[in-house]
C-alpha positions in Angstrom: 95.2 135.5 120.4 98.6 135.3 118.7 101.1 133.2 120.5 104.3 133.1 118.4 106.1 130.5 120.6 103.4 127.9 119.7 103.4 128.7 116.0 105.2 126.2 113.8 105.8 126.6 110.1 103.8 124.3 107.9 105.3 122.3 105.1 104.1 120.3 102.2 105.2 116.6 101.5 108.2 116.0 99.3 107.1 115.3 95.7 108.9 114.6 92.4 107.3 117.5 90.6 106.7 121.0 92.0 103.7 123.0 90.9 105.1 126.3 92.1 108.4 127.9 92.9 109.3 126.9 96.5 111.5 130.0 97.2 109.9 132.2 99.9 108.8 135.6 98.8 107.8 138.6 101.1 107.6 138.9 104.8 106.7 136.1 107.2 103.0 136.2 108.4 101.1 134.1 110.9 98.4 132.0 109.3 96.9 130.2 112.3 93.3 129.3 111.7 92.1 130.2 115.2 93.7 133.6 115.2 90.6 135.3 113.8 87.9 132.6 113.9 86.4 130.1 116.3 86.9 126.6 114.9 84.3 123.8 114.9 84.8 120.2 113.9 81.9 118.2 112.4 82.4 114.5 111.7 79.9 112.3 109.8 79.1 109.2 111.9 79.2 106.9 108.8 82.8 108.1 108.1 83.8 107.5 111.7 82.3 104.0 111.7 84.0 103.1 108.4 87.4 104.3 109.8 86.9 102.4 113.0 85.9 99.2 111.1 89.0 99.5 108.9 91.3 100.0 112.0 89.8 96.9 113.7 90.3 94.8 110.5 93.9 95.9 109.9 96.5 93.6 111.4 99.1 96.2 111.8 99.2 98.4 114.9 99.5 101.6 112.9 98.4 102.3 109.4 97.9 105.2 107.1 94.6 106.6 105.9 93.0 109.9 104.9 90.0 111.7 106.3 88.7 114.2 103.7 86.3 117.0 104.1 85.5 120.7 103.6 86.5 123.9 105.4 83.9 126.7 105.3 83.3 130.0 107.1 80.1 130.2 109.1 77.3 132.5 107.8 77.9 135.0 110.6 81.6 135.2 109.8 82.7 134.5 113.3 83.7 130.9 113.0 84.9 128.2 110.6 83.6 124.6 110.3 85.7 121.6 109.3 83.3 118.9 108.1 84.9 115.5 107.7 82.7 113.4 105.5 84.9 110.9 103.6 87.3 108.1 104.5 90.0 106.8 102.2 92.1 103.9 103.5 94.9 104.8 101.0 97.2 102.3 99.4 99.9 100.1 100.9 102.4 100.9 98.1 
């Protein structure tokens, strides 16, 4: 179901070097992942435990990290699965 009031434009982080021309081209379209497919999230237990351990050992209340994975369409074509299988604590600098 398309709900335009909930849709927000996505943006990429600011970088020093652009790999493409950032000027918009063409008409605006909705690209919400749940518009056509049923989403499913799969998280590897080892990744979750590693992230939890890192959070407990960190002295700061909040910290930055990355959860990495893959996005794939299901075999039946009706859904998509986001599989998170890697944890990267990132760098402080």
